[in-house]
C-alpha positions as a Python dict, from the first residue, in 0.01 Angstrom:
ca = {
    (1, 'M'): (0, 0, 0),
    (2, 'S'): (-321, -140, -135),
    (3, 'N'): (-457, -149, -486),
    (4, 'V'): (-659, 143, -624),
    (5, 'F'): (-987, -57, -625),
    (6, 'K'): (-963, -131, -257),
    (7, 'K'): (-886, 237, -178),
    (8, 'L'): (-1189, 352, -376),
    (9, 'I'): (-1439, 107, -226),
    (10, 'S'): (-1306, 172, 123),
    (11, 'K'): (-1341, 545, 71),
    (12, 'E'): (-1684, 537, -91),
    (13, 'L'): (-1853, 267, 115),
    (14, 'G'): (-1639, 240, 423),
    (15, 'E'): (-1361, 5, 536),
    (16, 'I'): (-1602, -225, 719),
    (17, 'N'): (-1823, -275, 412),
    (18, 'Y'): (-1518, -341, 191),
    (19, 'H'): (-1395, -613, 428),
    (20, 'R'): (-1742, -760, 445),
    (21, 'Y'): (-1769, -781, 65),
    (22, 'F'): (-1419, -912, 31),
    (23, 'S'): (-1462, -1189, 286),
    (24, 'F'): (-1802, -1280, 149),
    (25, 'I'): (-1664, -1325, -204),
    (26, 'K'): (-1358, -1509, -83),
    (27, 'R'): (-1572, -1741, 132),
    (28, 'N'): (-1821, -1811, -150),
    (29, 'S'): (-1582, -1815, -446),
    (30, 'D'): (-1752, -2120, -607),
    (31, 'R'): (-2090, -1940, -650),
    (32, 'R'): (-2007, -1626, -848),
    (33, 'L'): (-2360, -1521, -951),
    (34, 'C'): (-2502, -1550, -601),
    (35, 'D'): (-2215, -1344, -460),
    (36, 'S'): (-2266, -1064, -701),
    (37, 'Q'): (-2638, -1045, -643),
    (38, 'V'): (-2618, -1031, -263),
    (39, 'I'): (-2346, -763, -277),
    (40, 'F'): (-2540, -573, -548),
    (41, 'E'): (-2850, -559, -330),
    (42, 'D'): (-2650, -446, -26),
    (43, 'M'): (-2473, -167, -216),
    (44, 'Y'): (-2793, -62, -384),
    (45, 'E'): (-2968, -23, -47),
    (46, 'K'): (-2677, 183, 86),
    (47, 'L'): (-2660, 415, -218),
    (48, 'R'): (-3010, 446, -360),
    (49, 'H'): (-3108, 734, -126),
    (50, 'R'): (-2822, 957, -226),
    (51, 'D'): (-2882, 1252, -453),
    (52, 'Y'): (-2805, 1238, -824),
    (53, 'K'): (-2510, 1482, -796),
    (54, 'S'): (-2327, 1268, -541),
    (55, 'I'): (-2392, 952, -744),
    (56, 'A'): (-2252, 1124, -1050),
    (57, 'K'): (-1939, 1221, -859),
    (58, 'M'): (-1903, 867, -735),
    (59, 'H'): (-1937, 744, -1092),
    (60, 'N'): (-1669, 989, -1209),
    (61, 'R'): (-1429, 874, -933),
    (62, 'L'): (-1495, 511, -1031),
    (63, 'N'): (-1409, 593, -1395),
    (64, 'E'): (-1094, 777, -1297),
    (65, 'T'): (-988, 482, -1072),
    (66, 'M'): (-1050, 231, -1349),
    (67, 'L'): (-835, 447, -1587),
    (68, 'L'): (-563, 471, -1320),
    (69, 'A'): (-555, 90, -1279),
    (70, 'F'): (-535, 54, -1660),
    (71, 'R'): (-252, 310, -1674),
    (72, 'I'): (-52, 138, -1400),
    (73, 'T'): (-72, -190, -1590),
    (74, 'R'): (1, -35, -1930),
    (75, 'N'): (291, 178, -1815),
    (76, 'F'): (472, -109, -1639),
    (77, 'I'): (622, -234, -1961),
    (78, 'F'): (771, 113, -2024),
    (79, 'A'): (907, 123, -1672),
    (80, 'L'): (1057, -224, -1723),
    (81, 'L'): (1225, -126, -2051),
    (82, 'F'): (1359, 194, -1903),
    (83, 'Y'): (1491, 9, -1598),
    (84, 'L'): (1671, -251, -1814),
    (85, 'G'): (1814, 16, -2046),
    (86, 'A'): (1936, 231, -1753),
    (87, 'M'): (2088, -73, -1579),
    (88, 'I'): (2276, -173, -1893),
    (89, 'Y'): (2397, 183, -1944),
    (90, 'L'): (2514, 220, -1585),
    (91, 'I'): (2700, -111, -1585),
    (92, 'T'): (2870, -47, -1923),
    (93, 'A'): (2941, 327, -1873),
    (94, 'D'): (3275, 441, -1748),
    (95, 'I'): (3151, 595, -1417),
    (96, 'R'): (3315, 581, -1079),
    (97, 'P'): (3221, 247, -915),
    (98, 'E'): (3079, 418, -599),
    (99, 'L'): (2833, 624, -800),
    (100, 'T'): (2738, 327, -1014),
    (101, 'V'): (2659, 115, -707),
    (102, 'I'): (2458, 393, -544),
    (103, 'A'): (2263, 451, -873),
    (104, 'L'): (2196, 79, -914),
    (105, 'V'): (2069, 47, -556),
    (106, 'L'): (1837, 346, -593),
    (107, 'M'): (1706, 221, -929),
    (108, 'N'): (1640, -120, -783),
    (109, 'I'): (1444, 30, -495),
    (110, 'C'): (1236, 242, -736),
    (111, 'F'): (1176, -56, -968),
    (112, 'L'): (1076, -280, -679),
    (113, 'Y'): (815, -17, -586),
    (114, 'K'): (679, -26, -945),
    (115, 'V'): (676, -406, -944),
    (116, 'Y'): (485, -407, -613),
    (117, 'E'): (237, -149, -744),
    (118, 'F'): (187, -350, -1064),
    (119, 'I'): (133, -679, -883),
    (120, 'C'): (-109, -527, -631),
    (121, 'N'): (-321, -374, -907),
    (122, 'K'): (-290, -654, -1166),
    (123, 'F'): (-387, -948, -941),
    (124, 'C'): (-679, -810, -741),
    (125, 'Y'): (-951, -1032, -872),
    (126, 'I'): (-1177, -1006, -574),
    (127, 'D'): (-1149, -625, -571),
    (128, 'A'): (-1221, -617, -943),
    (129, 'Q'): (-1534, -818, -885),
    (130, 'I'): (-1644, -577, -617),
    (131, 'I'): (-1577, -284, -850),
    (132, 'L'): (-1785, -437, -1130),
    (133, 'V'): (-2076, -476, -891),
    (134, 'Y'): (-2025, -119, -767),
    (135, 'K'): (-2029, 5, -1126),
    (136, 'A'): (-2348, -187, -1193),
    (137, 'V'): (-2512, -33, -885),
    (138, 'L'): (-2413, 319, -985),
    (139, 'D'): (-2528, 261, -1342),
    (140, 'R'): (-2865, 132, -1220),
    (141, 'I'): (-2914, 429, -990),
    (142, 'I'): (-2823, 672, -1261),
    (143, 'L'): (-3051, 507, -1518),
    (144, 'S'): (-3340, 492, -1274),
    (145, 'G'): (-3283, 861, -1199),
    (146, 'H'): (-3300, 942, -1568),
    (147, 'Q'): (-3620, 740, -1608),
    (148, 'R'): (-3784, 926, -1317),
    (149, 'Q'): (-3693, 1259, -1479),
    (150, 'F'): (-3866, 1168, -1804),
    (151, 'K'): (-4189, 1041, -1650),
}
């Protein structure tokens, strides 16, 4: 399972381009501004010829993905609190030991999935940098499209 930003960029621009951007940023991590400009120009060249409707859809998918990443991070604390409360309840309740063990194992598996999902989406700094550049490219294309309409 990968983070939501990686999935979006891979879907929108292709797996090969995602890996190229990722390795470029990772290799040149000490020169942030230069990285962003090179990637910006490459993305812009790939996307500038698309029609306004497809760019608008891409922008909407980007916004939805950013909200999903925010929701995953925000909802983790509720999942943690629910997990702790349910664990305490199961341990202290007078339930048959076999059922308690099965419930605890299943809850731990589910919670490990949530932890993995949280960590993948919380600590994806390179992917977040790619997403910010992607957002800037889409914004530039949309703004230049609006300016052409008013001329």
